[in-house]
C-alpha positions as a printed NumPy array, in Angstrom:
array([[118.751, 103.969, 102.692],
       [120.804, 104.568,  99.504],
       [122.324, 108.06 , 101.077],
       [123.333, 105.735, 104.27 ],
       [125.175, 103.101, 102.283],
       [126.998, 105.946, 100.202],
       [127.84 , 107.868, 103.329],
       [129.572, 104.675, 104.875],
       [131.526, 103.896, 101.608],
       [132.771, 107.616, 101.692],
       [133.933, 107.098, 105.191],
       [136.312, 104.151, 104.049],
       [133.769, 101.322, 105.131],
       [133.076,  98.262, 103.287],
       [129.353,  98.107, 102.822],
       [127.281,  95.137, 102.102],
       [123.477,  95.691, 101.625],
       [121.145,  92.893, 102.201],
       [117.627,  93.254, 100.567],
       [115.134,  90.772,  98.774],
       [115.058,  89.763,  95.09 ],
       [113.864,  92.191,  92.413],
       [110.999,  89.947,  91.603],
       [109.609,  90.197,  95.228],
       [109.94 ,  94.38 ,  95.06 ],
       [108.205,  94.281,  91.688],
       [105.445,  91.834,  93.143],
       [105.114,  94.368,  96.153],
       [105.254,  97.882,  95.082],
       [107.142,  97.84 ,  91.773],
       [110.848,  98.98 ,  90.903],
       [112.399, 102.181,  89.751],
       [115.759, 101.249,  88.834],
       [116.83 , 105.028,  88.401],
       [117.104, 104.892,  92.301],
       [119.826, 102.26 ,  91.868],
       [122.07 , 104.361,  89.597],
       [123.56 , 106.868,  92.094],
       [124.672, 103.873,  94.39 ],
       [128.244, 104.074,  94.848],
       [129.677, 101.22 ,  92.687],
       [131.609, 100.016,  95.728],
       [128.642,  98.935,  97.613],
       [128.004,  95.24 ,  97.578],
       [124.275,  93.915,  97.114],
       [123.021,  90.528,  98.361],
       [119.568,  89.852,  97.1  ],
       [117.652,  87.178,  99.086],
       [115.016,  85.131,  97.386],
       [112.156,  85.801,  99.908],
       [108.784,  86.362,  98.751],
       [105.181,  87.379, 100.086],
       [103.222,  84.284,  99.189],
       [ 99.813,  86.522,  99.64 ],
       [100.736,  88.848,  96.791],
       [100.745,  86.087,  94.046],
       [ 98.088,  86.71 ,  91.65 ],
       [ 98.531,  83.721,  89.114],
       [ 95.858,  81.299,  90.451],
       [ 97.654,  78.489,  88.783],
       [ 99.969,  78.613,  91.558],
       [ 97.524,  78.676,  94.315],
       [ 97.094,  75.718,  96.751],
       [ 93.676,  74.081,  96.701],
       [ 93.212,  75.541, 100.361],
       [ 93.861,  79.104,  99.252],
       [ 91.697,  78.709,  96.164],
       [ 88.59 ,  77.388,  97.943],
       [ 89.072,  79.181, 101.115],
       [ 91.057,  82.508, 100.346],
       [ 89.91 ,  84.374, 103.521],
       [ 90.918,  81.464, 105.812],
       [ 94.033,  80.881, 103.799],
       [ 94.884,  84.433, 104.356],
       [ 94.485,  84.466, 108.051],
       [ 96.463,  81.318, 108.655],
       [ 99.23 ,  82.615, 106.555],
       [ 99.419,  85.91 , 108.561],
       [ 99.349,  83.393, 111.942],
       [102.02 ,  81.41 , 110.599],
       [104.198,  84.549, 109.916],
       [103.663,  85.458, 113.681],
       [105.045,  82.273, 115.085],
       [108.844,  82.979, 115.105],
       [108.568,  87.021, 115.331],
       [105.513,  89.11 , 116.065],
       [105.078,  90.706, 112.704],
       [102.217,  89.146, 110.283],
       [103.721,  87.993, 106.987],
       [107.19 ,  89.025, 107.533],
       [107.773,  87.298, 110.673],
       [108.207,  84.259, 108.869],
       [111.173,  85.397, 107.181],
       [113.28 ,  85.421, 110.753],
       [115.285,  82.447, 110.207],
       [116.19 ,  82.804, 106.73 ],
       [117.483,  86.577, 107.372],
       [119.511,  85.074, 110.336],
       [120.835,  82.469, 108.264],
       [121.805,  84.884, 105.53 ],
       [123.558,  87.38 , 107.757],
       [125.523,  84.413, 109.386],
       [126.704,  83.326, 105.9  ],
       [127.819,  86.938, 105.137],
       [129.473,  87.521, 108.523],
       [131.781,  84.238, 107.743],
       [132.684,  85.423, 104.286],
       [133.258,  89.091, 105.315],
       [133.299,  89.616, 109.077],
       [131.256,  92.673, 109.963],
       [132.106,  95.261, 112.184],
       [128.731,  97.139, 112.381],
       [125.001,  96.211, 111.331],
       [122.674,  98.884, 110.672],
       [119.011,  97.465, 110.607],
       [116.542,  99.684, 108.672],
       [112.719,  98.997, 109.373],
       [110.399,  98.084, 107.934],
       [109.919,  95.211, 108.171],
       [110.75 ,  95.223, 111.906],
       [111.981,  91.39 , 111.649],
       [115.291,  92.793, 110.107],
       [116.069,  93.962, 113.775],
       [115.88 ,  90.122, 114.704],
       [118.8  ,  89.301, 112.403],
       [120.854,  92.304, 113.865],
       [120.059,  90.9  , 117.25 ],
       [121.17 ,  87.456, 116.177],
       [124.671,  88.415, 115.175],
       [125.237,  90.249, 118.437],
       [124.088,  87.489, 120.526],
       [126.155,  84.842, 118.475],
       [129.127,  86.849, 117.35 ],
       [129.025,  90.104, 119.386],
       [128.786,  92.337, 116.19 ],
       [127.439,  95.674, 117.279],
       [124.326,  97.074, 115.62 ],
       [122.172, 100.192, 115.364],
       [118.606, 100.402, 114.482],
       [117.381, 102.865, 111.711],
       [113.931, 103.03 , 113.169],
       [112.272, 105.377, 110.726],
       [108.902, 105.697, 112.053],
       [109.067, 103.567, 115.293],
       [107.21 , 100.262, 115.981],
       [105.504, 100.788, 119.243],
       [104.107, 104.371, 118.235],
       [101.049, 104.596, 116.024],
       [102.113, 107.256, 113.648],
       [ 98.696, 107.335, 111.915],
       [ 96.338, 107.688, 114.786],
       [ 98.715, 108.729, 117.541],
       [ 99.277, 106.865, 120.937],
       [100.598, 103.369, 121.501],
       [100.485, 100.844, 119.002],
       [101.042,  97.776, 121.45 ],
       [101.75 ,  97.465, 125.088],
       [105.394,  97.09 , 126.464],
       [104.516,  93.619, 127.944],
       [102.833,  92.346, 124.556],
       [105.04 ,  90.049, 122.576],
       [105.926,  93.112, 120.134],
       [106.777,  95.251, 123.05 ],
       [109.143,  92.563, 124.589],
       [110.861,  92.002, 121.495],
       [111.158,  95.761, 120.995],
       [112.69 ,  96.216, 124.36 ],
       [115.192,  93.415, 123.778],
       [116.54 ,  94.612, 120.7  ],
       [116.747,  98.109, 121.535],
       [118.461,  97.431, 124.87 ],
       [121.516,  96.175, 123.034],
       [121.553,  98.692, 120.061],
       [124.126, 101.497, 119.908],
       [121.832, 104.037, 118.554],
       [118.26 , 104.426, 117.334],
       [117.481, 106.734, 114.504],
       [114.072, 108.393, 114.224],
       [112.613, 110.452, 111.578],
       [111.198, 113.355, 113.689],
       [111.286, 114.75 , 117.061],
       [107.758, 113.682, 118.118],
       [108.636, 109.962, 117.72 ],
       [112.063, 110.479, 119.165],
       [110.383, 111.797, 122.391],
       [108.077, 108.901, 122.358],
       [110.939, 106.609, 122.706],
       [112.967, 108.664, 125.056],
       [109.692, 108.705, 127.384],
       [108.896, 104.857, 126.732],
       [112.385, 103.742, 127.228],
       [114.018, 106.694, 129.478],
       [117.166, 104.529, 130.201],
       [117.914, 104.462, 126.516],
       [117.182, 108.205, 125.83 ],
       [120.733, 109.025, 125.162],
       [120.824, 106.602, 122.336],
       [117.879, 107.979, 120.577],
       [118.378, 110.284, 117.527],
       [116.531, 112.357, 115.059],
       [117.811, 111.628, 111.404],
       [115.249, 112.926, 109.187],
       [114.741, 111.621, 105.692],
       [115.65 , 114.661, 103.797],
       [115.805, 115.284,  99.968],
       [118.06 , 114.545,  97.293],
       [119.441, 117.586,  95.736],
       [119.292, 116.246,  92.267],
       [115.378, 115.657,  92.728],
       [114.941, 119.536,  92.708],
       [114.548, 121.572,  89.502],
       [117.222, 123.998,  88.812],
       [114.369, 126.472,  87.919],
       [110.91 , 126.639,  88.056],
       [108.55 , 127.848,  85.19 ],
       [106.796, 131.168,  84.823],
       [103.115, 130.843,  85.507],
       [100.458, 131.755,  83.076],
       [ 97.404, 133.031,  84.693],
       [ 95.456, 133.366,  81.29 ],
       [ 96.333, 129.813,  80.342],
       [ 95.74 , 128.29 ,  84.088],
       [ 98.028, 126.803,  86.449],
       [ 99.023, 122.871,  86.767],
       [ 98.505, 121.997,  90.432],
       [100.569, 118.68 ,  91.006],
       [100.803, 115.985,  93.804],
       [103.613, 113.618,  93.7  ],
       [103.939, 110.71 ,  96.172],
       [102.557, 107.38 ,  97.316],
       [ 98.705, 107.543,  97.807],
       [ 98.   , 105.31 , 100.737],
       [ 95.761, 107.717, 102.925],
       [ 92.299, 106.664, 103.44 ],
       [ 89.855, 107.378, 100.558],
       [ 87.976, 109.89 , 102.739],
       [ 91.205, 111.984, 102.532],
       [ 91.335, 112.163,  98.663],
       [ 87.768, 112.746,  98.59 ],
       [ 87.895, 115.979, 100.656],
       [ 90.86 , 117.091,  98.466],
       [ 88.782, 116.538,  95.263],
       [ 85.793, 118.023,  96.678],
       [ 87.792, 121.202,  97.753],
       [ 89.311, 121.118,  94.424],
       [ 85.706, 121.224,  92.708],
       [ 84.382, 123.919,  94.937],
       [ 87.52 , 126.293,  94.27 ],
       [ 87.094, 125.715,  90.745],
       [ 83.326, 126.866,  91.234],
       [ 84.429, 130.23 ,  93.087],
       [ 87.876, 131.176,  91.723],
       [ 88.109, 131.802,  87.921],
       [ 91.988, 131.208,  88.004],
       [ 91.549, 127.68 ,  89.625],
       [ 88.655, 127.028,  86.995],
       [ 91.129, 127.483,  84.364],
       [ 93.831, 125.107,  85.969],
       [ 94.455, 121.579,  86.224],
       [ 95.2  , 118.965,  88.867],
       [ 97.781, 116.231,  88.357],
       [ 98.58 , 113.308,  90.323],
       [101.777, 111.21 ,  90.131],
       [103.003, 108.353,  92.123],
       [102.008, 104.801,  93.4  ],
       [ 98.437, 104.218,  94.117],
       [ 97.875, 101.022,  95.762],
       [100.211,  97.731,  96.217],
       [100.32 ,  94.236,  95.134],
       [ 97.181,  93.245,  93.134],
       [ 95.13 ,  96.538,  94.183],
       [ 97.734,  98.923,  92.398],
       [ 95.484, 101.359,  90.575],
       [ 92.33 ,  99.03 ,  91.096],
       [ 90.993, 100.636,  94.043],
       [ 88.593, 103.572,  95.565],
       [ 91.383, 106.132,  95.007],
       [ 91.767, 105.569,  91.347],
       [ 87.853, 105.455,  90.806],
       [ 87.46 , 108.776,  92.656],
       [ 90.08 , 110.482,  90.192],
       [ 88.535, 108.754,  87.051],
       [ 85.151, 109.957,  88.193],
       [ 86.324, 113.682,  88.713],
       [ 87.82 , 113.584,  85.374],
       [ 84.847, 112.37 ,  83.697],
       [ 82.94 , 115.121,  85.268],
       [ 85.156, 117.467,  83.648],
       [ 86.999, 118.762,  86.649],
       [ 90.398, 118.58 ,  84.964],
       [ 91.819, 116.05 ,  87.492],
       [ 94.247, 113.428,  86.015],
       [ 96.302, 110.579,  87.159],
       [ 99.731, 110.022,  85.362],
       [100.89 , 107.007,  86.977],
       [104.347, 106.16 ,  89.035],
       [107.095, 108.564,  88.806],
       [110.581, 107.19 ,  88.106],
       [113.046, 109.28 ,  90.347],
       [115.147, 110.38 ,  87.436],
       [112.21 , 112.38 ,  86.161],
       [111.123, 113.962,  89.561],
       [112.982, 117.337,  88.702],
       [111.326, 117.762,  85.169],
       [107.965, 116.976,  86.864],
       [108.417, 119.526,  89.279],
       [109.415, 121.952,  86.686],
       [106.242, 121.37 ,  84.873],
       [104.049, 122.216,  87.785],
       [103.097, 125.759,  89.035],
       [101.918, 124.629,  92.736],
       [102.616, 121.412,  94.725],
       [ 99.443, 119.766,  96.596],
       [100.771, 118.147,  99.765],
       [ 98.256, 115.223, 100.676],
       [ 99.415, 113.782, 103.665],
       [ 97.426, 111.398, 106.175],
       [ 98.314, 111.148, 110.033],
       [ 99.06 , 113.818, 112.654],
       [102.257, 114.945, 114.831],
       [104.084, 111.714, 114.547],
       [103.942, 111.643, 110.68 ],
       [106.099, 113.942, 108.385],
       [106.236, 112.188, 104.842],
       [109.314, 111.831, 102.878],
       [108.083, 114.147,  99.939],
       [107.466, 117.348, 102.219],
       [111.283, 117.845, 102.02 ],
       [111.501, 117.827,  98.172],
       [108.394, 119.816,  98.293],
       [109.746, 122.634, 100.45 ],
       [113.096, 122.741,  98.363],
       [111.506, 123.317,  94.764],
       [110.962, 126.952,  95.432],
       [107.271, 126.367,  94.467],
       [104.305, 127.247,  96.5  ],
       [102.96 , 124.426,  98.664],
       [ 99.469, 123.771,  99.291],
       [ 98.921, 121.498, 102.465],
       [ 96.094, 118.909, 102.632],
       [ 96.861, 117.339, 106.224],
       [ 96.093, 117.673, 109.89 ],
       [ 97.006, 120.929, 111.362],
       [ 98.956, 119.313, 114.212],
       [101.257, 117.308, 111.916],
       [105.243, 117.268, 111.601],
       [104.995, 118.457, 108.098],
       [103.962, 121.654, 109.783],
       [107.042, 121.849, 111.783],
       [109.143, 121.404, 108.478],
       [106.954, 124.007, 106.433],
       [106.664, 126.659, 109.227],
       [108.601, 129.697, 107.809],
       [108.359, 128.886, 104.392],
       [107.656, 131.847, 102.381],
       [105.412, 130.016,  99.735],
       [103.338, 127.843, 102.118],
       [ 99.65 , 128.152, 102.492],
       [ 99.433, 126.51 , 106.014],
       [ 97.774, 123.497, 107.099],
       [ 93.888, 123.725, 107.767],
       [ 92.766, 120.088, 107.895],
       [ 90.404, 118.333, 105.391],
       [ 87.439, 120.715, 105.465],
       [ 86.363, 121.124, 101.955],
       [ 85.82 , 124.942, 102.572],
       [ 89.237, 125.507, 103.868],
       [ 90.817, 123.216, 101.205],
       [ 89.036, 125.243,  98.501],
       [ 90.419, 128.532, 100.078],
       [ 93.865, 126.8  , 100.27 ],
       [ 93.711, 126.298,  96.462],
       [ 92.952, 129.79 ,  95.83 ],
       [ 95.685, 131.151,  97.999],
       [ 98.34 , 128.844,  96.428],
       [ 97.233, 130.123,  92.919],
       [ 97.593, 133.706,  94.236],
       [101.094, 132.861,  95.403],
       [102.115, 131.181,  92.198],
       [101.102, 134.234,  90.232],
       [102.806, 136.864,  92.584],
       [105.878, 135.173,  93.876],
       [109.052, 136.593,  92.525],
       [112.468, 135.078,  92.271],
       [113.37 , 136.43 ,  95.565],
       [110.491, 134.543,  97.255],
       [111.435, 131.096,  95.585],
       [115.261, 131.511,  96.468],
       [113.941, 132.214, 100.145],
       [111.773, 129.02 ,  99.944],
       [114.799, 127.058,  98.701],
       [117.181, 128.449, 101.545],
       [114.303, 127.431, 104.139],
       [114.679, 123.791, 103.131],
       [118.47 , 123.73 , 102.499],
       [119.146, 122.375, 106.145],
       [116.862, 119.202, 104.949],
       [119.384, 118.096, 102.156],
       [119.848, 114.585, 102.691],
       [123.483, 114.559, 102.837],
       [123.264, 117.057, 105.394],
       [121.01 , 114.888, 107.256],
       [122.646, 111.532, 106.989],
       [126.346, 112.477, 106.802],
       [126.484, 113.782, 110.731],
       [124.25 , 110.742, 111.696],
       [126.859, 108.121, 110.01 ],
       [129.999, 109.935, 111.421],
       [128.317, 109.642, 114.776],
       [127.604, 106.057, 114.395],
       [131.076, 105.384, 113.255],
       [132.474, 106.733, 116.519],
       [130.314, 104.74 , 118.519],
       [131.174, 101.589, 116.501],
       [134.85 , 101.984, 116.549],
       [135.727, 103.802, 119.844],
       [139.086, 105.457, 119.985],
       [139.356, 105.21 , 116.048],
       [139.602, 108.063, 113.872],
       [136.747, 110.631, 114.136],
       [134.509, 109.787, 111.276],
       [137.367, 109.932, 108.821],
       [138.079, 106.248, 108.588],
       [135.902, 103.236, 109.019],
       [136.571,  99.68 , 109.788],
       [139.822,  97.802, 109.36 ],
       [138.292,  95.923, 106.413],
       [139.495,  97.015, 103.044],
       [136.998,  98.737, 100.794],
       [135.82 ,  96.992,  97.554],
       [137.302,  98.048,  94.188],
       [135.12 , 100.36 ,  92.232],
       [133.121,  98.729,  89.548],
       [129.535,  97.654,  89.026],
       [127.438,  96.649,  91.792],
       [127.662,  92.946,  92.961],
       [124.222,  91.277,  93.232],
       [124.375,  87.745,  94.981],
       [121.39 ,  85.831,  95.1  ],
       [121.778,  83.473,  98.279],
       [119.865,  80.295,  98.823],
       [118.847,  80.428, 102.363]])
């Protein structure tokens, strides 16, 4: 999303980003302010005071009903969210989002709206401006809505409330952006009349997140295996990864001298670092298995983190519809990558041909143990030519290379007959300066 905004600004567009208040983000997943630093200073940011009441942890702010009947309260809260838009919790934001974009449009008339999901209720605000002001819009769908990217198959039927909303929103959109080919193909088959609007726009990686050089492994001292990313997979996946690690340490002297470090977000809301995943990591550490958790990683520190590791562990749930945002960074580091994900997975598509990839074998602990050993061997034996070839393999997935063409194509659609991607709307760009943050009462 940051790269998308910057790309539009670079094409001469006046960009207003609508988001929620910092306090709301902090309550949910936390905030990494180093992500905001590379945002073009001409981008205007509007922060809405929308919150998830179900993530409130201060019991002094609970209603009597929530305090005495928390399960029933939560069920009623989700049902209330579905009243205006078929999305639990976030559906209740629909009216506020619509009023906010109306106010923004009155003050700074929009030539194009790009709605990024999730939440999917964002699409309702884009549709609202189309229906009331005929402002064209596009949907940055990412993983899609009607496809179950974790289990595969249909998430809901075409005639369900969600299906009706999805069809209505997509039928008026200029363009639909999806993160990979399997999801894009799903939508082309589900909505064949809209197939020419479906485009694959992969997440890609930020080039400043890749270390300039990787360290030279020291097999005598042991290697450092590292996993960086949000850990949201079912606990059974982490268990398999840790079981495979323990087995590899029993069989391979090099792995036995090595360490496994896990960095990133584990859980959200009140369950952050208070769940089954963190308990398994602590238990492995207590057993002397050289497993540690280093907490969330600020974006600005990512290159240094990668530079301190010898092997990357790529632990991802899902199957052919899932890619993961981290796979691109992993591929571009020049480090060996060990996969812990299903064989039929879009990460396999990205990694196929990567010279320092162990391949995907699923979650069998024997296969994972062998994968740790293969990765350790690659780390010790790989030369600079191998590392350079790995970086070259990933170069096509640089974020600017992915988003730049997509933004230029969307500009051509939004401004027919206008300059070919070199100039945006007739609205004058904002002057350079600090980011403008505006809290709207909605």
